[in-house]
C-alpha positions as CSV (number, residue, x, y, z in Angstrom):
1,M,14.7,11.1,-5.7
2,P,13.1,7.9,-4.4
3,Y,9.7,7.0,-5.7
4,V,7.8,4.2,-4.0
5,N,4.5,2.9,-5.3
6,V,2.4,1.0,-2.7
7,K,-0.6,-1.0,-4.0
8,I,-3.2,-2.2,-1.6
9,T,-6.8,-3.5,-1.9
10,K,-9.4,-0.9,-1.3
11,D,-11.1,-2.1,1.9
12,G,-11.3,0.4,4.6
13,V,-7.7,1.6,5.0
14,T,-8.1,5.0,6.9
15,R,-6.4,8.2,6.1
16,D,-4.4,8.0,9.3
17,Q,-3.1,4.5,8.3
18,K,-2.0,5.9,5.0
19,L,-0.3,8.8,6.7
20,R,1.6,6.4,9.0
21,L,2.6,4.2,6.1
22,V,4.0,7.2,4.1
23,Q,5.8,8.5,7.3
24,E,7.4,5.0,8.0
25,I,8.4,4.4,4.5
26,T,10.0,7.8,4.3
27,D,11.7,7.3,7.6
28,T,13.2,4.0,6.4
29,L,14.5,5.6,3.2
30,V,16.1,8.4,5.2
31,R,17.6,6.0,7.8
32,V,18.8,3.2,5.4
33,L,19.6,5.1,2.2
34,N,20.3,8.6,3.6
35,K,17.6,10.1,1.3
36,K,16.1,13.5,1.8
37,P,12.5,13.4,3.0
38,E,11.5,16.4,0.9
39,Q,12.7,14.5,-2.2
40,T,10.9,11.2,-1.3
41,H,7.7,10.5,-3.1
42,I,5.2,7.8,-1.9
43,V,2.1,6.9,-3.9
44,I,-0.6,4.7,-2.6
45,D,-2.8,3.0,-5.2
46,E,-6.1,1.5,-3.8
47,V,-7.2,-1.3,-6.0
48,E,-10.9,-2.6,-5.9
49,T,-11.0,-6.2,-4.7
50,D,-12.7,-7.2,-8.0
51,N,-9.6,-5.9,-9.8
52,W,-7.0,-7.8,-7.7
53,G,-6.6,-11.5,-8.2
54,F,-4.4,-14.3,-6.8
55,A,-4.6,-18.0,-6.3
56,G,-6.7,-18.1,-9.5
57,M,-9.5,-16.0,-7.9
58,L,-10.6,-12.4,-7.6
59,T,-9.8,-11.2,-4.1
60,T,-13.5,-10.5,-3.5
61,D,-14.4,-14.1,-4.1
62,Y,-11.3,-15.4,-2.2
63,R,-12.3,-13.5,0.9
64,K,-15.9,-14.6,0.7
65,Q,-14.8,-18.2,0.4
66,H,-12.3,-18.1,3.3
67,K,-14.4,-16.1,5.7
68,Q,-16.6,-19.1,6.4
């Protein structure tokens, strides 16, 4: 039973995009690892940009700084 956890920043990803992501990850596991789709679990966690940091900054601040 594959379990895949995808973490993305919460910033406008649509339901259709999430569905496509789940479909494509599932298809890859079926094709590459011969897993059964009905036993494959994909969880998408959306994280607020104030709760995601890199390069020593919060993503919210990083994006503001690099938008200019």
